DRENMIMI-777450 format. One line per 4 residues: for each residue x, z, y of C-alpha. Coordinates in steps of 0.001 Angstrom, whole numbers. Layout:
% DRENMIMI-777450
X:Z:Y ~ ...
//
This chain:
% DRENMIMI-777450
16207:2955:-23988 ~ 14334:5328:-21816 ~ 12011:3754:-19304 ~ 13362:4471:-15886
10853:6471:-13635 ~ 9103:4459:-10909 ~ 8973:7347:-8524 ~ 12089:9339:-8059
11923:13089:-7123 ~ 14308:15006:-4947 ~ 13770:18349:-3114 ~ 16300:19716:-577
16263:21682:3027 ~ 12469:21969:2776 ~ 11918:18483:2194 ~ 10529:16423:-708
11629:12911:-1328 ~ 9505:10333:-3258 ~ 11083:7170:-3749 ~ 9318:4177:-5046
11979:2937:-7757 ~ 11204:-576:-8595 ~ 13980:-2316:-6357 ~ 14264:-5389:-8561
10685:-6246:-7697 ~ 10784:-4656:-4034 ~ 8970:-1951:-5208 ~ 6131:-3853:-6549
3249:-1414:-7673 ~ 1722:-740:-11017 ~ -900:1472:-12448 ~ 1787:3720:-13888
3617:4019:-10470 ~ 446:5052:-8751 ~ -19:8081:-11590 ~ 4054:9034:-11066
3399:9051:-7502 ~ 392:11208:-7371 ~ 2445:13711:-9905 ~ 5432:13682:-7570
3116:14559:-4660 ~ 1661:17677:-6935 ~ 5002:18618:-7628 ~ 5874:18768:-4139
2958:20595:-3264 ~ 3583:23113:-6102 ~ 7028:24112:-4782 ~ 6718:26635:-2296
10252:25645:-682 ~ 8982:22554:388 ~ 7247:21960:3628 ~ 7201:18113:4342
7078:15009:1843 ~ 8936:11928:2775 ~ 8132:8762:947 ~ 10502:5766:577
11323:2606:-1184 ~ 14534:2019:-3020 ~ 16517:-836:-1860 ~ 15442:-3384:919
11619:-2792:940 ~ 9288:-317:1031 ~ 6870:-2160:-1225 ~ 5653:-5529:-1899
2285:-4424:-2804 ~ 707:-5047:-6602 ~ 2994:-6783:-9036 ~ 1613:-10198:-9169
3752:-11380:-11954 ~ 1948:-8975:-14156 ~ -1388:-8730:-12966 ~ -2049:-12296:-11708
386:-14606:-13308 ~ 610:-12690:-16889 ~ -3170:-11334:-16557 ~ -2264:-7886:-17649
-5387:-5492:-17652 ~ -7513:-9037:-17116 ~ -11094:-8640:-18455 ~ -11357:-12299:-19476
-14575:-14213:-18732 ~ -16871:-11231:-18782 ~ -16301:-8754:-15702 ~ -17026:-4806:-16424
-17141:-3861:-12671 ~ -17774:-199:-13440 ~ -14536:-406:-15481 ~ -12684:-2143:-13099
-14141:317:-10378 ~ -12958:3476:-12171 ~ -9503:2058:-12666 ~ -8964:1056:-9213
-10581:4154:-8026 ~ -8198:6334:-9797 ~ -5086:4213:-8264 ~ -6744:4804:-4791
-6995:8524:-5451 ~ -3549:8577:-6607 ~ -2232:6823:-3320 ~ -4465:8863:-1219
-2942:12072:-2794 ~ -339:11658:236 ~ -3315:11764:2791 ~ -5170:14782:823
-1754:16742:45 ~ -1497:20130:1932 ~ 1890:19058:2898 ~ 2429:16552:5458
3659:13195:4668 ~ 5747:10689:6096 ~ 6467:7186:5146 ~ 9818:5332:5978
9197:1786:5980 ~ 12012:-907:5899 ~ 11568:-4560:4712 ~ 8023:-4711:3990
4807:-2482:3465 ~ 2341:-5195:2532 ~ -655:-5694:360 ~ -1145:-2543:-1809
2121:-1576:-252 ~ 634:-997:3130 ~ -2044:1066:965 ~ 594:3382:163
2304:3531:3737 ~ -951:4060:5393 ~ -1934:6858:3084 ~ 917:9230:4583
348:11331:7581 ~ 2971:9615:9581 ~ 4417:5964:9336 ~ 8100:5326:10936
8881:1600:10458 ~ 12071:-639:11206 ~ 11196:-2842:14293 ~ 11688:-5886:12090
9728:-4360:8858 ~ 6612:-6232:8094 ~ 2942:-4716:7578 ~ 24:-6374:6592
-2594:-7420:3807 ~ -2172:-10704:2781 ~ -4546:-10486:-483 ~ -7640:-10392:2700
-7189:-14200:2344 ~ -7986:-14141:-1511 ~ -7817:-11543:-4479 ~ -7962:-8271:-2644
-9812:-5707:-492 ~ -7677:-2521:914 ~ -9145:124:-1118 ~ -7780:3253:1042
-9512:1313:4208 ~ -7037:3049:6485 ~ -6823:-243:8614 ~ -9959:469:10377
-9347:4124:10686 ~ -5903:3674:12428 ~ -6829:383:14125 ~ -10393:404:15149
-12872:-2478:14258 ~ -11541:-5207:16367 ~ -7810:-5059:15485 ~ -8785:-4359:11766
-10762:-7400:11693 ~ -7761:-9255:13348 ~ -5689:-8427:10361 ~ -8195:-8546:7539
-9770:-12015:8792 ~ -6337:-13608:8670 ~ -4223:-12027:6371 ~ -1500:-11739:8696
1803:-9698:8835 ~ 2985:-7834:12273 ~ 6299:-6365:12664 ~ 7224:-2744:12929
7279:-3147:16665 ~ 4016:-4515:17140 ~ 2502:-2062:14679 ~ 3873:591:16637
2240:-715:19997 ~ -1099:-1022:18391 ~ -1062:2345:17225 ~ -1356:1300:13120
1996:3593:12631 ~ 3822:6129:14759 ~ 6796:4391:15821 ~ 9222:1604:15278
13086:2274:15422 ~ 16112:-117:14963 ~ 16865:-382:11356 ~ 20106:1449:11489
18330:4444:13098 ~ 15460:4687:10679 ~ 16876:7322:8327 ~ 18135:9686:11376
14592:9144:12948 ~ 12617:10220:9878 ~ 14900:12978:9020 ~ 14484:14491:12656
11067:14392:12600 ~ 10863:15823:9027 ~ 13195:18424:10184 ~ 11014:19317:13112
7999:19754:10992 ~ 9775:21605:8088 ~ 10656:24835:10820 ~ 6686:25091:10887
5009:27649:8176 ~ 3351:25730:5334 ~ 93:27424:5957 ~ 58:26135:9533
939:22752:8655 ~ -1672:22728:6154 ~ -4422:23929:8376 ~ -3796:21575:11272
-3574:18677:8994 ~ -6924:19677:7066 ~ -8773:19857:10564 ~ -7534:16465:11556
-8677:14859:8136 ~ -11889:16599:8234 ~ -12763:14360:11228 ~ -11982:11215:9215
-14237:12535:6471 ~ -16995:13089:8759 ~ -16661:9414:9708 ~ -17311:8669:6321
-13807:7914:5029 ~ -15002:8597:1315 ~ -17893:6372:1435 ~ -15821:3251:3039
-13404:3850:124 ~ -16096:3556:-2500 ~ -17190:533:-958 ~ -13959:-1209:-474
-12598:-617:-4089 ~ -16089:-2109:-5347 ~ -15167:-5013:-3126 ~ -11525:-5405:-4293
-12787:-6016:-7966 ~ -15311:-8640:-6704 ~ -12543:-10365:-4729 ~ -10410:-10538:-8224
-13525:-11795:-10119 ~ -15011:-14152:-7515 ~ -14793:-17976:-8233 ~ -12249:-17913:-5486
-10452:-14950:-7131 ~ -10410:-16674:-10539 ~ -8847:-19789:-8835 ~ -6218:-17582:-7612
-5016:-16141:-10831 ~ -5379:-19780:-12463 ~ -3137:-20756:-9693 ~ -530:-17894:-10227
-860:-18723:-14219 ~ -219:-22429:-13925 ~ 2380:-22288:-11086 ~ 3772:-18717:-10860
2814:-16087:-8482 ~ 5335:-17259:-5906 ~ 3732:-20585:-5493 ~ 138:-18817:-5350
927:-16488:-2753 ~ 3047:-18993:-781 ~ -185:-20986:-375 ~ -2247:-18152:129
78:-16643:2845 ~ 1170:-19751:4437 ~ -2355:-20728:5411 ~ -3016:-23267:2708
-6850:-24078:2475 ~ -9055:-21695:-178 ~ -11657:-23452:-1097 ~ -15187:-21699:-1446
-16160:-21583:-4952 ~ -12699:-22358:-6458 ~ -11981:-25728:-7018 ~ -8544:-27948:-7928
-5703:-25864:-8058 ~ -2770:-27470:-5306 ~ -171:-29264:-6677 ~ 3439:-28303:-6743
4073:-31279:-4034 ~ 1177:-29606:-1741 ~ 3007:-26239:-2270 ~ 6306:-27507:-1578
4880:-29226:1760 ~ 3723:-25866:3339
//
């Protein structure tokens, strides 16, 4: 059987729709999906009829982040006992650049977020120029607690230092409503109005000539580049690899391999103690008691 594309592409009415297409996993990210997403962005940029790109998730969630069943529980792409930091950096830097093609795209990008845009899924959403969320959707970067650092670094550029620290020093999630109040995303609307609001916004921009859209976007993006965005992403990507190979990162992977990633992420996200240097794995009873 041919493999189903992880990113679907559709173009109509001067808009391209890029759909993350692993709904059975809440659109959990893979390195293959990152590559397909970048290819879809390039396709939209090459289409003279397209002026605006809308990124969305199939099913009930935008994206739940990286596929931890694959990368933590099964250890796919795990380097084993000896970690090659440059090999790791090269792989994750490529994925970051592929997600960030949404930011670098000459055509404006809008993320439509329902359900969740968490962990790596928040990297994808926050790489878009504009983010519109359902009021009850959740956004956050839970791997900041263990086993991750947001490689796009967009939390600080969108929120400022203090609120970025508030999110990344706790790994908490916030609702679409709060994200809009904080200025992390453009706006939040009731779930029933999400499709209509994104279409309204995209249609408004799609009446502007493509060269005008590109020049306005390039001007704003240049200000971020002047603030050191590229350098910050380089450091964040290196730190991401370190977090997955630190004693605590290896503890988390062992936890996931012993009890499954659902148990490991439940312990992490619910506030279970993550010991410095690793240590013993919580028992199933301890996880259930959270």
